[in-house]
C-alpha positions in Angstrom: 6.9 12.3 21.7 7.8 11.7 17.9 7.9 14.4 15.5 5.2 13.0 13.6 2.8 13.2 16.6 4.0 16.7 17.3 3.1 17.6 13.6 -0.2 16.2 13.7 -1.2 17.9 16.9 -0.1 21.4 15.7 -1.6 20.9 12.1 -4.9 19.5 13.6 -5.1 22.6 15.8 -5.0 24.8 12.7 -7.4 22.4 10.6 -10.0 22.7 13.3 -10.5 26.4 12.8 -11.5 26.0 9.4 -15.2 26.1 8.7 -14.9 23.7 6.0 -13.4 20.9 8.0 -16.0 18.3 9.4 -13.8 15.7 10.7 -10.0 14.8 10.8 -8.6 11.4 11.0 -5.3 9.3 10.5 -4.6 6.4 8.2 -1.6 4.5 7.5 0.9 3.4 10.1 -0.2 6.3 12.4 -4.0 5.3 12.0 -3.1 1.8 13.2 -0.8 3.1 16.0 2.1 1.3 14.2 4.3 4.4 13.4 7.9 5.0 14.2 10.4 7.8 13.8 10.8 7.0 10.1 7.0 6.9 9.5 5.1 9.3 7.1 2.0 11.0 8.0 -1.4 10.2 6.3 -3.8 12.8 7.5 -7.4 13.2 6.2 -9.8 16.0 6.2 -13.5 15.2 5.8 -15.3 18.3 4.2 -18.5 19.2 2.7 -18.6 18.2 -0.9 -19.8 21.6 -2.0 -16.9 23.4 0.0 -14.1 21.0 -1.2 -12.7 23.6 -3.6 -12.7 26.2 -0.9 -10.8 24.0 1.4 -8.1 22.9 -1.2 -6.9 26.3 -1.5 -6.2 26.6 2.4 -4.4 23.4 2.7 -0.8 24.6 2.6 -1.3 27.3 5.2 -2.7 24.7 7.6 0.5 22.6 7.1 2.7 25.7 7.5 1.3 26.1 10.9 3.7 23.3 12.0 6.9 24.1 10.0 8.0 25.7 6.6 7.3 23.5 3.5 10.4 22.4 1.6 8.4 20.5 -1.1 5.0 20.1 -2.4 2.9 18.3 -5.0 -0.7 18.4 -5.6 -2.0 15.0 -7.1 -5.1 13.0 -7.3 -5.1 9.2 -6.8 -8.2 8.2 -4.3 -8.9 11.8 -3.5 -7.3 15.2 -3.7 -3.7 14.8 -2.0 -1.2 17.4 -1.2 2.0 15.9 -0.6 4.5 17.9 1.5 7.9 17.7 3.0 8.9 20.0 5.8 12.2 21.6 6.3 12.9 19.0 8.7 12.4 16.4 6.2 9.2 15.2 7.7 6.7 13.9 5.0 2.9 14.3 5.0 0.2 13.4 2.7 -2.8 15.6 3.5 -6.0 13.8 1.8 -9.3 15.7 1.3 -12.4 13.5 1.3 -16.1 13.7 1.7 -18.7 11.4 3.0 -19.5 10.1 -0.5 -15.8 9.6 -1.4 -14.5 7.9 1.9 -12.5 4.9 1.0 -13.4 1.9 3.4 -10.0 0.5 3.5 -7.3 0.5 6.2 -8.0 1.5 9.9 -8.4 5.1 11.0 -7.8 7.1 14.3 -10.3 9.8 14.8 -8.7 13.1 15.7 -11.9 15.4 15.4 -15.3 14.5 14.7 -18.0 16.7 16.4 -20.6 15.4 14.2 -19.8 11.7 14.6 -19.6 11.3 11.0 -17.0 8.8 10.9 -19.0 6.4 13.1 -20.6 4.9 10.0 -17.4 3.8 8.8 -16.0 2.0 11.8 -17.2 -1.4 10.9 -15.8 -1.2 7.5 -12.0 -1.0 8.6 -9.9 -3.7 7.5 -6.9 -4.6 5.7 -8.1 -7.7 3.8 -8.1 -8.5 0.2 -11.4 -9.5 -1.4 -11.4 -12.7 -3.4 -11.6 -10.8 -6.5 -8.4 -8.6 -5.5 -6.6 -11.8 -4.5 -7.2 -13.4 -7.9 -6.0 -10.3 -9.7 -2.7 -10.5 -7.8 -2.5 -14.2 -8.8 -2.8 -13.2 -12.4 -0.3 -10.6 -12.0 2.3 -13.2 -10.6 1.8 -15.2 -13.6 1.8 -12.2 -15.9 5.0 -10.7 -14.7 6.6 -14.1 -14.7 5.7 -14.2 -18.4 7.1 -10.6 -19.0 10.3 -11.7 -17.0 10.8 -14.7 -19.3 11.0 -12.4 -22.4 13.3 -10.0 -20.7 15.6 -12.6 -19.4 15.5 -14.3 -22.8 16.8 -11.1 -24.4 19.7 -11.0 -21.8 18.2 -7.6 -20.5 19.3 -8.1 -16.9 18.2 -4.8 -15.6 14.5 -5.1 -17.0 14.5 -8.8 -15.9 15.1 -7.7 -12.3 12.3 -5.1 -12.5 9.9 -7.6 -13.9 10.8 -9.9 -10.9 10.1 -7.0 -8.4 6.6 -6.9 -9.8 6.3 -10.4 -9.3 7.4 -10.3 -5.8 5.0 -7.2 -4.9 2.1 -9.3 -6.0 3.3 -12.5 -4.7 3.6 -11.0 -1.2 -0.1 -10.3 -1.3 -1.0 -13.7 -2.3 0.9 -15.2 0.4 -0.5 -12.9 3.0 -4.0 -13.7 1.8 -3.2 -17.3 3.0 -1.1 -16.7 6.1 -2.2 -13.2 7.4 -5.4 -12.3 5.6 -6.2 -9.4 8.1 -2.8 -7.8 7.0 -2.9 -8.7 3.1 -3.4 -5.2 1.8 0.0 -4.1 3.3 1.9 -6.3 1.0 5.7 -6.2 1.2 5.6 -3.7 4.0 4.4 -6.3 6.5 5.9 -9.6 5.3 8.6 -9.5 7.9 6.3 -9.4 10.7 3.2 -11.3 9.2 4.4 -14.1 7.4 5.6 -17.4 9.0 9.3 -17.0 9.4 10.4 -19.9 7.0 8.2 -18.3 4.2 9.6 -14.8 4.9 13.3 -16.1 4.6 12.2 -17.6 1.3 11.0 -14.3 0.2 14.0 -12.3 1.6 16.5 -14.8 -0.2 14.5 -14.2 -3.5 15.0 -10.3 -3.1 18.7 -10.8 -2.3 19.0 -12.4 -5.9 16.9 -10.0 -7.7 19.8 -8.0 -9.5 20.9 -7.9 -13.3 23.5 -10.4 -12.5 21.7 -12.9 -10.4 18.0 -12.6 -11.5 17.8 -16.1 -12.8 18.4 -17.5 -9.3 15.7 -15.3 -8.0 13.3 -16.5 -10.6 14.2 -20.1 -9.7 13.4 -19.6 -6.2 10.2 -17.7 -7.1 8.9 -20.7 -9.1 9.9 -23.1 -6.2 8.0 -20.9 -3.7 4.9 -20.6 -5.8 5.0 -24.4 -6.8 5.0 -25.2 -3.1 1.8 -22.9 -2.5 0.3 -23.8 -6.0 -2.4 -26.1 -4.6 -3.9 -23.7 -2.1 -3.6 -20.8 -4.7 -5.5 -22.9 -7.3 -8.2 -23.7 -4.7 -9.0 -20.1 -3.8 -8.8 -18.2 -7.1 -11.9 -17.3 -9.3 -11.9 -18.4 -13.0 -9.0 -20.9 -12.5 -9.5 -22.4 -15.9 -8.9 -19.0 -17.5 -5.7 -17.9 -15.6 -4.0 -21.0 -13.9 -2.7 -22.5 -17.3 -0.6 -19.5 -17.8 0.7 -19.9 -14.1 1.5 -23.6 -14.7 3.4 -22.8 -17.8 5.5 -20.3 -16.1 6.2 -22.6 -13.1 7.5 -25.2 -15.8 9.9 -22.6 -17.2 13.5 -23.8 -16.9 15.2 -20.3 -17.6 
């Protein structure tokens, strides 16, 4: 049994005792049953909206039912999120959601749901990109190639490599939208398993050259790869007349 599974079991046992908790579930790699010994835990508690503040004050005590917490940070991105690292260096993100704030992306694994509240979200489970999201990623590929052009032109190798890392992050999702649409939300995390081998090897080679010294070669290979995919990309974007001219200009760059 992995330490992640032990932690989830012990923390869930504690959470169930809270009168504010209506359901408990996993997302991320554990929610998809794809976790390994290096995985983080994405644990979600569904609570009554009017009891959310009360529950937020209790979160740390429930986590400490497993082990002492070495580090914690309280943030809000998609929901209140307590980031914690235990003394064995296991990382957990504890999210607090309500029925109203439930995000219908990714797959989830139900741990506790006596009221069957999560049944209504079962059919919404997916890792696909909408056409609008796909178009946004295509735009970002072109935009960060444009930003790279300026950084490279200045001779700022560190910043140029950083701009290419943004290009690759968005390009990964563009490629997945074509070759593995059911995994596209995962981006770079899944390309080694989800892209055709030949395409992945091109991306891997690009990544190897994304350094202050070799960024020009990485940019050249990115343009080659995007150029090969350009017809398909163009056919599937929205508002192509608005955004494809910039992409075309970036593909025609020689530096």
